[in-house]
C-alpha positions, 0 to 999 in steps of 0.5 A: 454546570455542564462543563463541570459535570462533563469534565468530571464524567470524563475523568471518572470514565477515563479508563473506559475512554482509553480505546477511544483516546488511543485510537484518536491519538494514533490515527491523528498522529499518522494523518498529521505526519502524512499531511505535513509530508505532503506539503513539505516545501523541500520535497516539492522543490526536489521532485516536480513529480512529487507535487502532483503525485502527492495529491493522491496521498491527500485523497487517500488521507481523506478516504481514510478519515471516512473509515476512521470516522466510522470506526470511532463511531463504533467506539462511541457506540461501545461507550454509549452501551457501557453508560446506558444505565447512567444516561437512563438515570439522567432521563428518569431524573428529568434531564432533557435529551438535548441536555444529555447530547450536549453533555456527551458532546462536551465530554467528547470535546474535552477528550478529543482536544487532549487526544488530538494534542497528543496526536500532534506531539507524536505526529511531529516525531513520526513526521521526522521519521517519514522525512528520514524515510523519504530522504533515503528513498529519494537519495538526499541528506536528511535534515530536520523539517519544520511542520507545514502550516497547510499540513496542520490546517488540513489535519485540523479540518480532517479531525473536525470532520471525524468528530462531526461524524462520530458525534452525529451518529451518537446524537441520533442514537441518544435522541431515539433510544428509549429509557427502557432500552437504556436501563435494561441491556439486552442479553445476547444469545450466542449460537454455538455450532455443533459438529461443524463439518462444513466449517472444517471443509471450508477451512481446508479448501480455503487453505489450499486456495491461499497457497494457490493464490500466493504461488500464482501471485508471485508468478503474475507479479513477475509477469507485470514487471516483465510487461508480459501480456495478461499479467495485470489481470491475472494479478488482480484475480489472484489478489481477489482470490487471496482476499476471499480465501483468507476471509473464508479460511478465518470464518471456517476456522472461527466456527470450528477450531474451538469445537475441535479443541474442546474434543481434547480431554487433556487440553480442556481439563487443564486449569480453566481451559474449558471455560476459555475455549467455551468463551472463545467458541461463542465470541469467534463464531459470532465475529467470524466474518469480521475476523476474516476481513481483519485478517485480510486487511493485515495481510494486505498491509504486509504484502503491499509494503513488500510490493512497494519496496520490490517495485522500487528495487526493480524500477531503479534498475529499469531506469538504468536499462531504459536510459543507459546514457546521460542524455538521449533525444530523438528527431523526426526526419520529416518534421522540424524539431522544436529543439534541434540537436545543436540547440540541445547540445548547447543547452547541455554544455551550459550545465556540464561537459559532453564527453561522448556523442552517438548519433543513430539513424533509423529507417523504414520500408513503409511496410507493417509485416512485423507490426502485424504480428503484435497486439499493438497493430490495428487497421488504423495504425499509422506507424511502420516497421522501423529498421536499424543497421547492424553497425549502428547497433554495435556502436551502441552495444560497445558504448554500453560495454556489451558484446556486439552481435554478428548477423549472418543472413539473419535479423534481430528484434530489439526493443526497450520493453520486455513484452517484445519477448512474448511475441513470435517472429520466428516465421517472419523472413526478410528478402533483399537482393535475392537473400533470405534473412531469418530471425536470430534473436529477440532482445529487450536491450534497446535504449528508450530513445526511438519512437517505435515499439521495437526495431528490426536490426539487419545487416547494413546492406538491407537498409539500402533504398529505405527512407530514414524516418528518425535520428536518435542522439545519445550523450555521456557527460563528464559530471553527472551532478548537474541540475537535471530538472533545470536541464529538462526544463531547458529541453522542453517546450509547450505545445498547443492542445485543444484550449491549453498548452502541454509541456513536451520534450523530445529528450530524456535525461537519465538523472531526471528520469531516475528522480522521477522514478524515485519520487513515484516509488517513494509515494507508492511506498509511503502510501501503502505503508500509511494505508497498511498501518491505518488498517492495522490500527483500526483492525486492532481498535475493532478487536478491542471494541468487540471484546469490550462490547461483551463486558456485561456477559463476561461479568456474569460468567466470571462471577460464576468462577468466583463463586465456585472458588477460583482465585483472583489470580487464576481469573486474571490469567484466564481473562488475559488468555481469553483476550490474548487468543481473540486478538491473536486469531486474525493476526497469526496467519498474516504474520506467518505469511510475512516470512514467505512474502519476504523470501519470495520478494528477495528471490524475485529480485535476484531472479530478475538480476537485481540487487536490493538495497534493503533486505526484504526480510529485514523489512518484514521484521520491521513491519511485524514489529510494528504490528506487534507493538500496536497489538500489545498497546491495544491488548494492554488497554483492553485487558485493563478495562475488562479486568476493572469491569469483570474482576475488580467488582468481586472484591 
């Protein structure tokens, strides 16, 4: 009997359940696609780092499942409020509370199974789209991917967790609520703010703060990529300021905009505008904090997606700069290497042909005169200043196709990190055989094959009498399409550490480093897109539920329009306008921010001398298109449900 009644109730209430159904189906499709990508065997085989990095995505999925469960619990609360009288009638007729809970569980189970099944179908298509994106990011040909058994099982477990949380919250409510509370819905009284001077000032100040935070965000972001000291902290402060400013801006605007618009006689006398503005005045004011938070989450999704692709573009070029040779290695002069230069050479020749080999010695004076000028140095520091001969540097520069340097009683500082340019060495001098050597230049052009933060490049005679501390090797090979992972494994060894062994290597392979970097960039991009789209999806769901939760109040107000002779067509247009403006409120500013974000991102890439493979403006258009699509789906469903309850009853 319960199954029949539950199934009949589900069909009868299907339109009311649409928001619940759409949210479950869309979120499960995202989770399904992500989990199957995480456990894709081909991806894990192509990039060893993907397997370890993908654990972070799995944790992210778990975190998002908690958020999804909370939002769906809110959706269930809306459905319960909508069916208060029905459940109250059941109790009045003698049905036990546990029977109502069981009935509601069966209804949710039927709908949940259908929604999860729909999510799996669309998730399978989305999974192929994710694999296409990963193939582009990891630079390998796309092929159709079968779903993973582990991915399906993990998704089912997460779906069960979501339903368990939502059902628990609903059952607690049904077991505690009284018959009176079910039969008589409470009438909410909205406080309309008069003369919102404080809110207007808050809006203006927040707008200035948004511009300031956005401008400085790009400055600190550039500093992070250039490895400038303090940029990370500055970036976090700007993100925090942007979050607070966006939230306060929408709070102030929500409490003042409708009041200001109602001051315009021409605007409010046009059609049913005054009715719409008064409706929105109460709704926006009571939901101001929520709208501000949603606006930030949507902005975060857009900024994070652009930053992810920006990181990929910059990191690809950084790999080329840090590892300009096909294979690079280093030997300590005082320790026997685990894998010698000759052994490394033999290993390389098993996979490809060596075309060029460069050997570069490094020396030390035993002093720390230059290291003392940096933030890396402390009293327990064991490293010493490292020197490089001018002729050896010029050999490297010629191999890289760059002009050699000429030092005339001068020295230069070279490093593989851009942060070196932030230190001042101008007052430091070198004395050798009565000659004084002053600073010529500081450059971040050194290949990453020396175990030192930086080296001091000096004329050859200056290193006479110094001790050689290490030797760097660089090889260029004839064919670069060899198995980089296999070669990296051949050049690695296990070193005991505490009670276990760690994998180490004194050699760097350009193609392997590129693959490793691409895997990290891909995980970052997919992760922020996943997080962003789930945030947007849940934001729209909350907007829809907020609109639907006020159906009883809207029904009374639209009945007044009906009684004063407003036609059904005008009522429909008025309702559509009201819902459209409420939905658009937290979305407009984030979408407008997408334009300067894209422009700044492209300018930033060009400023650093990089060329992006994917237009940031095109990327922003795609992201905005997805937001608009999700927006339209939730708007259409919300409007259909509201129209049924608010307008259709008058006929």
